Residue, then its C-alpha position, 0 to 999 in steps of 0.5 A: m703711090k695711088i691718089d684717091w682724091i684731088a681737091g685742087a692743084v698748085v702750079e708754079r710758072d715763072g715764079e708765080e703760083h696758080r691755084l686750080g680749084q675743084v670745079p663744082g660738079a666736075h669729076s676732076v680738077f683736071p680736064t679730060g686728056t690732061q697730062l701731068g709732069v711731076r719732078v721726082e724730087a718734088l714728089e719725094a720732098y712732099i712724101q718726106q713732109m707727110p706725117p708718119k702713119a699710125a704705128d702698127a700694133l707691133d710697133k707700139p710699146l707694150k703697156e704694163r697690163e699687156r706685158t703682164t698678160l703676155l708673160s703670164i701666158i708664157a708661164a702657163l705654156a711653160v707649165e703645160a710643156d712640163i717645164d718646172l719654173s721653180h728653177p728658172s735656170t734649169a727651165a731656161s736650159s730646157v727652153v733654149a734647147r726647144l728653141q734651137l730645135m726650132g732654129i731660134r737662137l737665144g741666150q741662156t741668161t736672156v731666156e732665164s731673165h724672161l722666165k723670171k719675169a713670167i713667174e713674177a707676172s703670173e704671181k701678180l695676177k693671182k693676187 
């Protein structure tokens, strides 16, 4: 863990807390040559108390508009690949076969379900 900035430190000694504040004009709250010892348990406990970082975009659930957009893109790519979406079951067989060639295993019903959603989404955007 890299510390970018320290505003002060709290030191506990014999059950009493002592606060070391930033010295005006000083580069650090610690004098040059200071050696610090930190208990790993205390550091881990502190890290556990820290609020979680903002989730990556990939960790966030899709909003309806974004889901519709992505499903419509899937439909367009399927059409471009000459996959007939008017028969989702047959289309799913074709997609599953192409996925297997890529080393990706997805079930027939899973792909068919998503292709149906892609068809619905693209119809929704046409209106």
